[in-house]
Structures are given as structure tokens and as C-alpha cells.
C-alpha positions in Angstrom: 38.3 162.5 95.2 36.6 162.4 91.8 34.3 159.6 93.0 33.1 161.7 96.0 32.5 164.6 93.7 30.5 162.3 91.2 28.2 161.3 93.9 27.5 164.8 95.2 26.7 165.9 91.5 24.3 162.7 91.2 22.6 163.5 94.4 22.3 167.4 93.7 21.0 166.4 89.9 18.2 164.2 92.0 17.3 167.2 93.8 17.3 169.7 90.9 15.0 167.3 89.0 12.7 167.1 91.9 11.9 170.5 92.1 10.1 170.4 88.5 8.7 167.3 89.4 7.0 168.3 92.6 5.9 171.6 90.6 4.2 169.6 88.1 2.1 167.5 90.5 1.4 170.3 93.1 -2.3 170.4 92.5 -2.8 166.5 92.3 -4.2 164.3 95.2 -1.6 161.9 95.8 -2.2 158.1 96.4 -1.2 157.1 99.9 1.8 154.4 99.8 1.1 151.6 102.1 4.0 152.1 104.7 3.7 148.8 106.1 5.6 147.7 103.1 8.9 149.0 104.4 8.8 146.4 107.4 8.1 143.3 105.1 11.1 141.6 104.1 9.3 139.8 101.2 8.1 143.1 99.8 11.6 144.8 100.1 13.5 141.8 98.0 10.6 142.0 95.5 11.3 145.6 95.4 15.1 144.8 94.8 14.2 142.6 92.1 12.2 145.2 90.3 14.9 147.7 90.8 17.7 145.4 89.3 15.6 144.4 86.3 13.9 147.7 85.4 15.6 150.7 87.0 19.3 150.0 86.9 19.8 150.3 83.3 19.5 154.0 83.6 19.6 154.9 87.3 22.4 154.5 89.7 22.2 154.4 93.5 25.8 155.3 94.1 25.8 156.2 97.8 24.6 152.5 98.7 26.6 149.4 98.5 25.3 146.0 97.2 26.1 144.5 100.5 23.6 146.7 102.4 20.9 144.4 100.9 22.1 141.9 103.6 19.8 144.0 105.9 16.7 143.1 104.0 17.3 139.3 104.1 19.8 138.5 101.1 23.0 136.9 101.3 26.1 137.5 99.3 25.6 134.9 96.7 21.7 136.0 96.2 22.9 139.6 95.6 25.9 138.6 93.3 23.7 135.8 91.4 20.5 137.5 91.0 20.6 141.3 91.2 24.3 142.2 89.9 24.8 142.5 86.4 28.4 142.7 84.9 31.6 142.5 86.9 30.6 144.5 90.1 31.4 143.3 93.5 29.1 142.8 96.4 31.1 145.4 97.9 31.0 147.8 95.4 28.3 150.8 95.2 25.3 150.3 93.0 26.4 151.9 89.7 25.6 151.9 86.2 28.0 151.1 83.1 26.8 154.6 81.2 28.6 157.6 82.0 26.5 160.7 82.9 27.8 162.6 79.5 26.6 159.7 77.5 23.1 159.6 79.0 22.8 163.3 78.6 23.7 162.8 75.0 21.1 159.8 74.3 18.2 161.2 76.5 18.6 165.0 76.8 18.9 164.8 80.4 20.9 162.6 82.9 18.8 160.4 85.0 18.8 161.2 88.5 20.8 158.8 91.1 18.2 157.2 93.2 20.0 157.0 96.4 18.2 159.3 98.2 15.0 159.6 96.0 12.1 159.4 98.6 13.9 162.2 100.6 14.5 164.5 97.4 10.8 164.0 96.4 9.7 164.9 99.9 8.0 168.5 100.3 6.1 170.4 102.9 2.9 169.3 101.1 3.4 165.8 101.0 5.5 162.7 101.3 8.0 161.6 98.7 6.8 157.8 99.2 3.6 159.1 98.2 4.7 161.0 95.3 6.6 158.2 94.0 3.8 155.8 94.3 1.4 158.1 92.5 4.3 158.4 90.0 4.6 154.7 88.9 1.1 154.1 88.9 0.0 157.2 87.1 1.2 156.5 83.8 -1.1 156.5 80.9 -0.9 156.3 77.1 -0.5 159.6 75.1 -0.1 159.5 71.2 0.7 163.3 71.1 4.0 162.5 73.6 7.3 162.1 72.1 7.5 158.8 74.2 4.1 157.9 73.6 3.5 158.0 77.6 2.4 160.7 80.0 1.9 160.7 83.8 -1.0 162.5 86.3 1.9 163.1 88.8 4.4 164.8 86.3 2.9 166.0 83.2 4.9 165.8 80.1 7.3 163.4 81.6 10.4 162.4 79.6 10.8 158.7 81.4 8.6 156.1 79.3 6.6 153.6 81.3 9.1 151.1 81.7 7.0 148.9 83.8 4.0 149.0 81.2 4.1 145.2 80.5 3.6 144.5 84.0 0.6 146.9 84.3 -1.3 146.1 81.0 -3.2 148.6 79.0 -5.8 150.5 80.4 -8.1 153.7 79.8 -7.3 157.0 81.4 -9.7 160.0 82.4 -8.3 163.3 83.3 -10.6 165.8 84.8 -9.4 169.5 85.4 -11.2 172.2 87.1 -9.7 175.5 85.9 -10.8 179.4 85.8 -12.1 180.4 82.5 -12.6 184.0 81.7 -15.6 184.9 79.1 -14.3 187.1 76.6 -17.6 188.9 76.1 -18.7 189.6 79.7 -15.0 189.5 81.3 -16.7 187.5 83.9 -14.4 184.5 85.5 -16.0 181.2 86.6 -14.9 177.9 87.2 -15.2 175.2 84.5 -14.5 171.4 84.3 -12.8 169.6 81.1 -12.7 165.8 80.7 -10.1 164.1 78.6 -10.3 160.4 78.0 -7.2 158.6 76.6 -8.1 155.2 75.3 -5.5 152.1 75.5 -3.4 153.5 72.5 -3.2 157.1 73.8 -5.7 158.7 71.3 -7.7 161.6 73.6 -11.2 162.7 73.5 -11.6 165.9 75.2 -14.8 167.4 76.2 -16.3 170.9 75.9 -15.4 173.2 79.0 -18.6 172.7 81.4 -19.3 175.2 84.2 -19.6 174.0 87.8 -21.1 175.6 90.7 -18.8 174.7 93.4 -15.1 173.3 93.9 -11.7 174.6 93.5 -9.0 174.4 90.9 -7.2 171.2 90.5 -6.9 167.9 88.5 -8.1 164.3 89.4 -7.9 161.1 87.4 -9.3 157.7 87.4 -8.2 154.5 85.3 -10.1 151.7 83.6 -7.7 148.9 83.3 -8.2 146.0 80.6 -7.2 143.4 83.2 -8.0 144.3 86.8 -6.1 141.7 88.1 -3.0 142.2 86.3 -3.3 146.2 87.5 -3.7 145.1 91.2 -0.6 143.1 91.0 1.1 146.0 89.4 0.1 148.3 92.4 1.6 145.7 95.0 4.7 145.7 92.9 4.7 149.6 92.9 4.4 149.6 96.5 7.2 147.2 97.0 9.5 149.2 94.8 8.9 152.4 96.6 9.5 150.3 99.8 13.1 149.3 98.4 13.9 152.7 97.3 12.8 153.9 100.9 15.1 151.4 102.5 18.1 152.6 100.2 17.5 156.3 101.1 18.2 155.4 104.6 19.2 152.0 105.5 20.0 152.7 108.9 16.6 153.8 109.9 15.1 150.4 111.1 17.8 150.1 113.6 17.8 153.5 114.6 14.1 153.2 115.6 14.6 149.7 117.5 17.5 151.3 119.2 15.1 154.4 120.0 12.5 152.2 121.6 14.9 150.7 124.1 16.4 154.1 124.8 13.1 155.4 125.4 12.1 152.2 127.7 15.4 152.7 129.7 14.6 156.6 130.3 11.2 155.4 131.5 12.6 153.1 134.0 15.4 155.5 134.9 12.9 158.4 135.6 10.8 155.9 138.1 14.0 155.0 140.0 15.2 158.5 140.0 11.7 159.7 141.5 11.6 157.0 144.2 15.3 157.9 145.1 14.5 161.3 145.3 11.5 160.8 147.7 13.8 158.3 149.8 16.4 160.9 150.0 14.4 163.8 151.1 11.7 162.1 153.4 13.7 162.9 156.7 14.3 166.4 155.9 11.6 168.9 156.6 
């Protein structure tokens, strides 16, 4: 009973935190996650590796068992030898050693459980996969932040960039168009402010410039110091989102394949029923 209650609380925590995050990134144009990664076993396995090495230190996935990863082409020995740390068994749920109370004391907030994170981040405006893909790729150095990091998808995010060594240093340019009211005339107009964060997080902000057309919102661009390294990181981020999508709904692929056969059966049955109906009524006038 206690275990079930803990799982429910973890999922609710993810949903509650997601509301704040979505509100933060509501005006941002999200990057489209390459959905074909979800059907690629190599991508899913790489995502599992990244999850085990970088995410599971703080985030659990308590609604999923380790042996579910056999569905992405891993056997029990591979799961135990390369993914599980500590004394957990392959049949156990994916959990972490730290208690929620300890994490709250250390971080100020309990990191959300990632069991259903792609679904929890989904809204009417965008897909959770696109949001997470943008979030993972949207970090930049910000010297004014307590952690030294910020994020275009989740401004003032509390989680630091745990994958920064994979991505490498880069410069970030944030453009914001917003309404500005002239104190003298009282006239409101749209202005654009450009803030450039260098590789060390030092910000250089331009004076607001009026814009003749457009709408309020935020756009961004990045200039990586090592483009090839940044491209590899983008691929890794896509693989990690693919794995998070898998654990959110491990049976999705099976349902889709079954659904295809069901539709084929219904199509054939419809043709057979139509012909039987024609034969049955042909002599009746």
C-alpha cells in the first residue's frame, strides 16, 4: 500500500511541476523531436544508457520495471551489468536510493518521477516529446543564475545542465519581442530586446528597439564552439526523449501492430459481409 501511494505521489509531483514548466515555455516555438527515433532499437538503447548514467541519480521511473527494457532488445544480463547500479534486481522498478524527503532538503524540491514524463508534459498546444527535446537542447550558461545555467524552454530552471560535457560550450542569443509603453506619450508599441550570453554566461543586453511588425514572443539561437560535438549531442537528446517516450507507454508499439492487423481483418470482413449480403438477397425482390 505504501509503495502504491508513493508511486501515485511521484506521478502527481511530475504533473504539478509540469504545469509550471509549460507556463514558462508557452510563447516559445518548440523544436520538433524526430519521432522515427522511437522505432529505432539502437536509439532506444542509447537513450537507456544516457538515462542510467545521467538521469537516475536524481530521477526515478517507479512505474516501470527494469525487465521492460527487454522490449528494446536488451537481455537480462545487459540490463544488470550496464544499466543497474546497486543491489536492484532486473524485476524491480526503476528507483533511486535517495528518499523524497532527502531530495527536498537537498534541492528545495523533489525531482519528478519520469515514468510518464512525456505524457505529463503534453498540452493542447504541443507534444511533450517536443517540449522535452527543446528543454534538453535549450540550456545556456547564465552567470546570474544560482546554478550557473538557464533554459529557453523553462526560464530560471532549478535543474542544472547535467549533459553539458556532451554538448560543449556555446554562445546563446535570446530575442524577446514585448509590448512597451512610452511613459511620456502613453503609447504602447512592440519592441525587441536582444540578449547575448557568452560561453561563460556573461550577458550583453541591447537597448529596446521598436519593431514595425510581429507579435510578442521569444526566439533563440545558439553558436556552438564545436559544431560536430553539438550535433552529436542533439542526436543523444533525441535518443533520450525516445527512451522516455518508451517508458511512458511501453506497450504502445504492440498496440499499434495489433491495431494494424485488426483494421486489416475488419476490411476483409467488410468485403466478405458485403458479398454474402448480395448473395443472400439476390433472389428476393
